[in-house]
DSSP file (Angstrom, degrees, kcal/mol; ACC not computed):
  #  RESIDUE AA STRUCTURE BP1 BP2  ACC     N-H-->O    O-->H-N    N-H-->O    O-->H-N    TCO  KAPPA ALPHA  PHI   PSI    X-CA   Y-CA   Z-CA
    1    1 A M              0   0    0      0, 0.0     2,-0.4     0, 0.0   107,-0.1   0.000 360.0 360.0 360.0 143.1   67.1   29.5 -130.6
    2    2 A H        -     0   0    0    107,-0.0   107,-0.1     0, 0.0    37,-0.0  -0.929 360.0-160.8-115.8 137.3   69.1   28.3 -127.6
    3    3 A L        -     0   0    0     -2,-0.4   105,-0.1   105,-0.2     4,-0.1  -0.954  22.6-123.3-112.9 135.9   71.5   25.4 -127.5
    4    4 A P        -     0   0    0      0, 0.0   101,-0.2     0, 0.0    73,-0.0  -0.323  28.0-108.6 -70.6 162.1   72.5   23.8 -124.2
    5    5 A E  S    S+     0   0    0      1,-0.2   100,-3.0    99,-0.1     2,-0.9   0.823 112.2  59.9 -61.4 -31.4   76.2   23.6 -123.3
    6    6 A Q  E    S+A  104   0A   0     98,-0.2    98,-0.2    96,-0.0    -1,-0.2  -0.839  75.6 151.2-101.7  99.6   76.1   19.9 -123.9
    7    7 A G  E     -A  103   0A   0     96,-2.3    96,-2.3    -2,-0.9     2,-0.3  -0.396  36.5-118.6-110.9-169.2   75.1   19.3 -127.5
    8    8 A S  E     -AB 102  77A   0     69,-3.1    69,-1.8    94,-0.3     2,-0.5  -0.973   8.5-143.3-136.1 152.3   75.7   16.7 -130.1
    9    9 A L  E     -AB 101  76A   0     92,-3.0    92,-2.0    -2,-0.3     2,-0.5  -0.973  11.7-160.9-117.4 120.7   77.4   16.6 -133.5
   10   10 A L  E     -AB 100  75A   0     65,-3.1    65,-2.3    -2,-0.5     2,-0.5  -0.894   7.7-167.5-100.9 126.4   75.9   14.4 -136.2
   11   11 A R  E     -AB  99  74A   0     88,-2.7    88,-2.5    -2,-0.5     2,-0.5  -0.965   4.8-168.9-117.4 129.4   78.3   13.6 -139.1
   12   12 A I  E     -AB  98  73A   0     61,-2.3    61,-2.4    -2,-0.5     2,-0.6  -0.960   6.0-160.8-119.9 113.4   77.0   12.0 -142.3
   13   13 A F  E     +AB  97  72A   0     84,-3.4    84,-1.7    -2,-0.5     2,-0.2  -0.845  30.0 143.9 -96.5 116.8   79.7   10.7 -144.7
   14   14 A I  E     - B   0  71A   0     57,-2.7    57,-2.7    -2,-0.6     2,-0.3  -0.733  46.3 -94.4-137.3-175.3   78.3   10.3 -148.2
   15   15 A G  E >   - B   0  70A   0     55,-0.2     3,-1.6    -2,-0.2    10,-0.2  -0.798  25.8-121.9-108.3 153.4   79.5   10.7 -151.8
   16   16 A E  T 3  S+     0   0    0     53,-2.4     9,-0.1    -2,-0.3    52,-0.1   0.786 112.3  57.7 -60.9 -28.6   79.0   13.7 -154.1
   17   17 A A  T 3  S+     0   0    0     52,-0.2    -1,-0.3     7,-0.1     2,-0.2   0.537  80.1 111.1 -82.3  -6.7   77.1   11.5 -156.6
   18   18 A D    <   -     0   0    0     -3,-1.6     7,-2.8     6,-0.0     8,-0.4  -0.508  48.1-177.3 -72.4 134.3   74.5   10.4 -154.0
   19   19 A H  E     -D   24   0B   0      5,-0.3     2,-0.3    -2,-0.2    -2,-0.1  -0.895  19.1-169.9-130.7 158.4   71.0   11.8 -154.8
   20   20 A H  E >  S-D   23   0B   0      3,-2.7     3,-1.5    -2,-0.3     8,-0.1  -0.955  75.6  -7.6-147.3 131.1   67.5   11.8 -153.3
   21   21 A A  T 3  S-     0   0    0     -2,-0.3    -1,-0.0     1,-0.3     0, 0.0   0.845 129.2 -52.9  54.1  38.8   64.3   13.0 -154.9
   22   22 A G  T 3  S+     0   0    0      1,-0.2    -1,-0.3     0, 0.0     3,-0.0   0.572 121.7  85.5  79.7   9.2   66.2   14.5 -157.9
   23   23 A R  E <  S-D   20   0B   0     -3,-1.5    -3,-2.7     1,-0.0    -1,-0.2  -0.931  92.4 -74.9-136.1 161.7   68.7   16.6 -155.9
   24   24 A P  E  >  -D   19   0B   0      0, 0.0     4,-2.2     0, 0.0     3,-0.3  -0.290  41.5-128.1 -55.8 139.0   72.1   16.0 -154.3
   25   25 A L  H  > S+     0   0    0     -7,-2.8     4,-2.6     1,-0.2     5,-0.2   0.875 108.0  55.8 -58.7 -39.6   71.6   14.0 -151.1
   26   26 A Y  H  > S+     0   0    0     -8,-0.4     4,-2.0     1,-0.2    -1,-0.2   0.891 108.2  48.4 -61.5 -38.7   73.7   16.5 -149.1
   27   27 A E  H  > S+     0   0    0     -3,-0.3     4,-2.4     2,-0.2    -1,-0.2   0.925 111.0  49.7 -66.4 -44.8   71.3   19.3 -150.2
   28   28 A W  H  X S+     0   0    0     -4,-2.2     4,-2.3     1,-0.2    -2,-0.2   0.906 110.3  51.6 -60.5 -42.0   68.2   17.3 -149.3
   29   29 A L  H  X S+     0   0    0     -4,-2.6     4,-2.4     2,-0.2    -1,-0.2   0.912 110.1  47.8 -62.9 -43.3   69.7   16.5 -145.9
   30   30 A V  H  X S+     0   0    0     -4,-2.0     4,-2.3     2,-0.2    -1,-0.2   0.912 111.9  49.9 -65.5 -41.6   70.4   20.2 -145.1
   31   31 A L  H  X S+     0   0    0     -4,-2.4     4,-2.3     1,-0.2    -1,-0.2   0.887 111.4  49.3 -63.8 -38.1   66.9   21.2 -146.3
   32   32 A Q  H  X S+     0   0    0     -4,-2.3     4,-2.1     2,-0.2    -2,-0.2   0.894 108.9  52.9 -65.9 -39.9   65.5   18.5 -144.0
   33   33 A A  H  <>S+     0   0    0     -4,-2.4     5,-2.5     2,-0.2     4,-0.3   0.914 111.2  46.1 -61.9 -43.0   67.6   19.8 -141.1
   34   34 A R  H ><5S+     0   0    0     -4,-2.3     3,-1.5     1,-0.2    -2,-0.2   0.922 111.3  52.0 -65.2 -43.3   66.3   23.3 -141.6
   35   35 A E  H 3<5S+     0   0    0     -4,-2.3    -1,-0.2     1,-0.3    -2,-0.2   0.847 107.8  52.5 -61.4 -34.6   62.7   22.1 -141.9
   36   36 A Q  T 3<5S-     0   0    0     -4,-2.1    -1,-0.3    -5,-0.1    -2,-0.2   0.479 117.1-115.6 -80.5  -2.9   63.1   20.1 -138.6
   37   37 A G  T < 5 +     0   0    0     -3,-1.5    -3,-0.2    -4,-0.3    -2,-0.1   0.754  53.6 167.4  77.3  24.7   64.3   23.3 -136.9
   38   38 A L      < -     0   0    0     -5,-2.5    -1,-0.2    -6,-0.2    39,-0.1  -0.349  40.7-120.0 -72.2 157.7   67.9   22.1 -136.2
   39   39 A A  S    S-     0   0    0     37,-0.5     2,-0.3     1,-0.2    38,-0.2   0.922  78.7  -8.4 -68.7 -49.8   70.4   24.6 -135.0
   40   40 A V  E     -C   76   0A   0     36,-1.2    36,-1.9     2,-0.0     2,-0.3  -0.997  52.3-174.6-155.3 143.1   73.1   24.4 -137.7
   41   41 A A  E     -C   75   0A   0     -2,-0.3     2,-0.3    34,-0.2    34,-0.2  -0.998   6.6-178.4-140.9 139.9   74.1   22.4 -140.7
   42   42 A T  E     -C   74   0A   0     32,-2.5    32,-3.1    -2,-0.3     2,-0.5  -0.996  16.5-145.8-138.7 141.7   77.3   22.5 -142.9
   43   43 A V  E     -C   73   0A   0     -2,-0.3     2,-0.4    30,-0.2    30,-0.2  -0.938  14.5-166.5-109.5 128.5   78.4   20.6 -145.9
   44   44 A L  E     -C   72   0A   0     28,-3.1    28,-2.7    -2,-0.5     2,-0.6  -0.950   9.9-148.0-115.2 132.1   82.1   19.9 -146.4
   45   45 A R  E     -C   71   0A   0     -2,-0.4    26,-0.2    26,-0.2     2,-0.1  -0.883  19.1-137.9-101.5 122.6   83.5   18.6 -149.7
   46   46 A G        -     0   0    0     24,-3.4     3,-0.1    -2,-0.6    23,-0.0  -0.445   9.0-149.1 -80.5 151.8   86.5   16.4 -149.3
   47   47 A L  S    S+     0   0    0      1,-0.3    13,-1.9    -2,-0.1     2,-0.3   0.688  82.8   3.2 -86.4 -22.6   89.6   16.5 -151.5
   48   48 A M  E    S+E   59   0C   0     11,-0.2    -1,-0.3    12,-0.1     2,-0.3  -0.975  76.0 119.0-163.0 145.0   90.3   12.8 -151.1
   49   49 A G  E     -E   58   0C   0      9,-2.0     9,-3.2    -2,-0.3     2,-0.3  -0.973  31.6-140.3 174.2 176.6   88.8    9.7 -149.6
   50   50 A F        -     0   0    0     -2,-0.3     2,-0.2     7,-0.2     5,-0.2  -0.942  19.4-169.8-150.2 167.5   87.3    6.2 -149.9
   51   51 A G        -     0   0    0      3,-1.6     3,-0.3    -2,-0.3     5,-0.1  -0.761  42.9 -72.6-148.1-167.2   84.4    4.4 -148.2
   52   52 A A  S    S+     0   0    0     -2,-0.2     3,-0.1     1,-0.2    45,-0.0   0.807 120.1  57.5 -66.9 -32.0   82.6    1.2 -147.6
   53   53 A N  S    S+     0   0    0      1,-0.2     2,-0.3     3,-0.0    -1,-0.2   0.828 121.9   8.6 -72.7 -32.0   81.1    1.0 -151.1
   54   54 A T        -     0   0    0     -3,-0.3    -3,-1.6     2,-0.1    -1,-0.2  -0.996  51.7-150.3-149.2 143.8   84.5    1.1 -152.9
   55   55 A R        +     0   0    0     -2,-0.3     2,-0.2    -5,-0.2    -3,-0.1   0.403  66.6 116.2 -92.0   2.2   88.1    0.9 -151.9
   56   56 A Q  S    S-     0   0    0      1,-0.1     2,-0.4    -5,-0.1    -5,-0.3  -0.498  73.1-116.4 -70.4 137.3   89.0    3.1 -154.8
   57   57 A I        -     0   0    0     -2,-0.2     2,-0.5    -7,-0.1    -7,-0.2  -0.617  23.2-154.7 -76.0 129.1   90.5    6.5 -153.9
   58   58 A H  E     +E   49   0C   0     -9,-3.2    -9,-2.0    -2,-0.4     2,-0.3  -0.926  25.6 170.5-102.9 127.9   88.3    9.4 -154.9
   59   59 A T  E     -Ef  48  65C   0      5,-0.6     7,-2.3    -2,-0.5   -11,-0.2  -0.933  45.6-137.1-141.4 160.0   90.4   12.6 -155.4
   60   60 A F        +     0   0    0    -13,-1.9     5,-0.2    -2,-0.3   -12,-0.1   0.403  64.1 125.7 -93.2  -1.5   90.3   16.1 -156.7
   61   61 A K    >   -     0   0    0    -14,-0.3     3,-1.3     3,-0.2    -2,-0.1  -0.346  67.3-127.3 -62.4 139.3   93.7   15.8 -158.3
   62   62 A I  G >  S+     0   0    0      1,-0.3     3,-1.0     2,-0.2    -1,-0.1   0.861 105.6  56.7 -58.1 -40.8   93.6   16.7 -162.0
   63   63 A E  G 3  S+     0   0    0      1,-0.3    -1,-0.3     0, 0.0    -2,-0.1   0.696 124.6  22.6 -69.0 -17.0   95.3   13.5 -163.2
   64   64 A A  G <  S-     0   0    0     -3,-1.3    -5,-0.6     2,-0.0    -1,-0.3  -0.223  83.5-180.0-141.5  48.1   92.6   11.4 -161.5
   65   65 A L  B <   -f   59   0C   0     -3,-1.0     2,-0.3    -5,-0.2    -5,-0.2  -0.311  15.0-149.5 -61.1 123.0   89.6   13.7 -161.1
   66   66 A S        -     0   0    0     -7,-2.3     3,-0.3    -2,-0.1    -1,-0.1  -0.677  17.1-156.7 -93.5 145.9   86.7   12.0 -159.4
   67   67 A E  S    S+     0   0    0     -2,-0.3    -1,-0.1     1,-0.2    -2,-0.1   0.267  92.2  56.7 -98.7   8.7   83.1   12.7 -160.1
   68   68 A D  S    S+     0   0    0    -52,-0.1    -1,-0.2    -9,-0.1     3,-0.1  -0.457  73.4 173.1-137.6  62.2   82.2   11.3 -156.7
   69   69 A L        -     0   0    0     -3,-0.3   -53,-2.4   -54,-0.1   -52,-0.2  -0.288  42.5 -89.1 -69.0 156.5   84.2   13.2 -154.1
   70   70 A P  E     -B   15   0A   0      0, 0.0   -24,-3.4     0, 0.0     2,-0.4  -0.394  42.2-164.5 -66.6 142.3   83.6   12.6 -150.4
   71   71 A I  E     -BC  14  45A   0    -57,-2.7   -57,-2.7   -26,-0.2     2,-0.5  -0.991   5.8-165.4-127.5 136.5   80.9   14.8 -148.7
   72   72 A V  E     -BC  13  44A   0    -28,-2.7   -28,-3.1    -2,-0.4     2,-0.6  -0.990   3.8-161.5-122.4 124.5   80.5   15.3 -145.0
   73   73 A V  E     -BC  12  43A   0    -61,-2.4   -61,-2.3    -2,-0.5     2,-0.5  -0.926  10.9-165.7-102.6 121.4   77.3   16.9 -143.6
   74   74 A E  E     +BC  11  42A   0    -32,-3.1   -32,-2.5    -2,-0.6     2,-0.4  -0.925   8.3 179.3-111.2 131.6   77.7   18.1 -140.1
   75   75 A I  E     -BC  10  41A   0    -65,-2.3   -65,-3.1    -2,-0.5     2,-0.4  -0.998   8.5-162.3-133.0 131.8   74.7   19.0 -138.0
   76   76 A V  E     +BC   9  40A   0    -36,-1.9   -36,-1.2    -2,-0.4   -37,-0.5  -0.953  36.8 103.2-117.8 133.2   74.8   20.3 -134.4
   77   77 A D  E    S-B    8   0A   0    -69,-1.8   -69,-3.1    -2,-0.4     2,-0.1  -0.894  74.3 -40.3-172.7-159.8   71.8   20.3 -132.0
   78   78 A T     >  -     0   0    0     -2,-0.3     4,-2.2   -71,-0.2     5,-0.2  -0.493  53.6-117.2 -78.9 155.4   70.7   18.3 -129.0
   79   79 A E  H  > S+     0   0    0      1,-0.2     4,-2.5     2,-0.2     5,-0.2   0.893 114.2  54.5 -58.7 -40.7   71.1   14.5 -129.1
   80   80 A E  H  > S+     0   0    0      1,-0.2     4,-2.0     2,-0.2    -1,-0.2   0.922 109.8  45.1 -62.0 -45.5   67.3   14.1 -128.9
   81   81 A K  H  > S+     0   0    0      1,-0.2     4,-2.2     2,-0.2    -1,-0.2   0.871 113.5  50.4 -67.8 -36.0   66.6   16.3 -131.9
   82   82 A L  H  X S+     0   0    0     -4,-2.2     4,-2.6     2,-0.2    -2,-0.2   0.881 108.5  51.9 -70.0 -37.5   69.4   14.7 -133.9
   83   83 A E  H  X S+     0   0    0     -4,-2.5     4,-2.2     2,-0.2    -2,-0.2   0.913 110.7  48.6 -63.1 -42.0   68.1   11.2 -133.2
   84   84 A K  H  X S+     0   0    0     -4,-2.0     4,-1.5     2,-0.2    -2,-0.2   0.919 111.4  50.0 -62.8 -44.0   64.6   12.2 -134.4
   85   85 A F  H  X S+     0   0    0     -4,-2.2     4,-1.4     1,-0.2     3,-0.2   0.916 110.8  49.5 -59.8 -44.1   66.2   13.7 -137.5
   86   86 A L  H  X S+     0   0    0     -4,-2.6     4,-2.7     1,-0.2     5,-0.2   0.869 105.5  56.9 -65.8 -36.9   68.1   10.5 -138.2
   87   87 A D  H  < S+     0   0    0     -4,-2.2     4,-0.3     1,-0.2    -1,-0.2   0.870 111.8  43.8 -59.5 -35.8   65.0    8.4 -137.7
   88   88 A L  H  < S+     0   0    0     -4,-1.5    -1,-0.2    -3,-0.2    -2,-0.2   0.742 125.8  29.4 -80.9 -24.4   63.4   10.5 -140.5
   89   89 A T  H >< S+     0   0    0     -4,-1.4     3,-2.2    -5,-0.1     4,-0.2   0.676  91.0  87.9-113.2 -20.6   66.3   10.5 -142.9
   90   90 A A  G >< S+     0   0    0     -4,-2.7     3,-1.7     1,-0.3    -3,-0.1   0.830  86.0  58.2 -55.9 -37.8   68.4    7.3 -142.4
   91   91 A A  G 3  S+     0   0    0     -4,-0.3    -1,-0.3     1,-0.3    -2,-0.1   0.686 102.8  56.1 -66.2 -16.6   66.3    5.2 -144.8
   92   92 A H  G <  S+     0   0    0     -3,-2.2    -1,-0.3     1,-0.1    -2,-0.2   0.327  86.7  84.7 -97.9   5.6   67.2    7.8 -147.6
   93   93 A I    <   +     0   0    0     -3,-1.7    -1,-0.1    -4,-0.2   -73,-0.1  -0.858  55.4 178.6-107.9  94.6   70.9    7.4 -147.1
   94   94 A P        +     0   0    0      0, 0.0     2,-0.3     0, 0.0    -1,-0.2   0.831  65.9  14.3 -70.9 -32.6   71.8    4.4 -149.3
   95   95 A N  S    S+     0   0    0    -80,-0.1     2,-0.3     2,-0.1   -80,-0.2  -0.971  91.9  61.0-139.3 150.3   75.6    4.3 -148.7
   96   96 A G        -     0   0    0     -2,-0.3     2,-0.4   -82,-0.1   -82,-0.2  -0.890  68.6 -74.4 137.2-162.8   77.8    6.0 -146.2
   97   97 A L  E     -A   13   0A   0    -84,-1.7   -84,-3.4    -2,-0.3     2,-0.4  -0.997  28.3-162.7-140.5 138.0   78.7    6.3 -142.5
   98   98 A V  E     +A   12   0A   0     -2,-0.4     2,-0.3   -86,-0.2   -86,-0.2  -0.993  13.2 175.5-126.1 130.0   76.9    8.2 -139.8
   99   99 A T  E     -A   11   0A   0    -88,-2.5   -88,-2.7    -2,-0.4     2,-0.4  -0.911  11.5-163.2-127.7 157.8   78.5    9.1 -136.5
  100  100 A M  E     +A   10   0A   0     -2,-0.3     2,-0.3   -90,-0.2   -90,-0.2  -0.995  12.5 172.2-140.8 137.2   77.3   11.1 -133.4
  101  101 A E  E     -A    9   0A   0    -92,-2.0   -92,-3.0    -2,-0.4     2,-0.2  -0.979  35.4-103.6-141.7 155.0   79.4   12.6 -130.7
  102  102 A K  E     -A    8   0A   0     -2,-0.3     2,-0.3   -94,-0.2   -94,-0.3  -0.537  39.2-170.9 -75.1 142.1   78.9   14.8 -127.7
  103  103 A V  E     -A    7   0A   0    -96,-2.3   -96,-2.3    -2,-0.2     2,-0.7  -0.968  25.4-124.5-133.6 151.5   80.2   18.4 -128.1
  104  104 A A  E     -A    6   0A   0     -2,-0.3     2,-0.7   -98,-0.2   -98,-0.2  -0.866  25.2-146.3 -93.6 115.6   80.7   21.3 -125.8
  105  105 A V        -     0   0    0   -100,-3.0     3,-0.1    -2,-0.7  -102,-0.0  -0.743  17.5-178.0 -85.1 114.6   78.8   24.3 -127.2
  106  106 A K        -     0   0    0     -2,-0.7     2,-0.3     1,-0.3    -1,-0.2   0.884  67.2 -23.0 -82.5 -41.6   80.7   27.4 -126.3
  107  107 A F        -     0   0    0   -102,-0.0    -1,-0.3     2,-0.0     2,-0.3  -0.948  47.5-167.2-163.9 156.2   78.3   29.8 -127.9
  108  108 A Y        +     0   0    0     -2,-0.3     2,-0.3    -3,-0.1  -105,-0.2  -0.883  33.9 144.9-144.9 106.8   75.5   29.9 -130.5
  109  109 A R        -     0   0    0     -2,-0.3     2,-0.2  -107,-0.1     5,-0.1  -0.974  40.3-127.2-147.4 157.2   74.4   33.4 -131.5
  110  110 A A    >   -     0   0    0     -2,-0.3     3,-2.3     1,-0.1    -2,-0.0  -0.660  52.1 -73.7-100.1 160.1   73.2   35.4 -134.4
  111  111 A E  T 3  S+     0   0    0      1,-0.3    -1,-0.1    -2,-0.2     3,-0.1  -0.259 120.4  13.9 -53.8 132.0   74.7   38.7 -135.6
  112  112 A G  T 3  S+     0   0    0      1,-0.2     2,-0.4    -3,-0.1    -1,-0.3   0.417 108.4 100.4  82.0  -1.7   73.7   41.5 -133.2
  113  113 A K    <         0   0    0     -3,-2.3    -1,-0.2     1,-0.1     0, 0.0  -0.911 360.0 360.0-117.7 145.3   72.5   39.1 -130.5
  114  114 A K              0   0    0     -2,-0.4    -1,-0.1    -3,-0.1    -6,-0.1   0.343 360.0 360.0-125.5 360.0   74.4   38.1 -127.3
């Protein structure tokens, strides 16, 4: 797969407790991204955060351990493919924030390929 130098980064901010179809929402989103043939997807688990649904701080600290830590799903591909992906998945994201920004792709390669 080839990515152009001008790509886009889709960020989906959700909570660890968010689910879809019996599985964590972040997992479902990554599986959908792979099924749609997108270039790369990564899930990041936050140590601390809050969002639109609650102003309560969710943290990984032992004294206030949250069961709903922040999750960020990052997906990189072309803007057109990411817009199509978002059209298919947005209705299944009940809470959160979605952003998209242009990125400069320096390289995208698999092991042993140049």
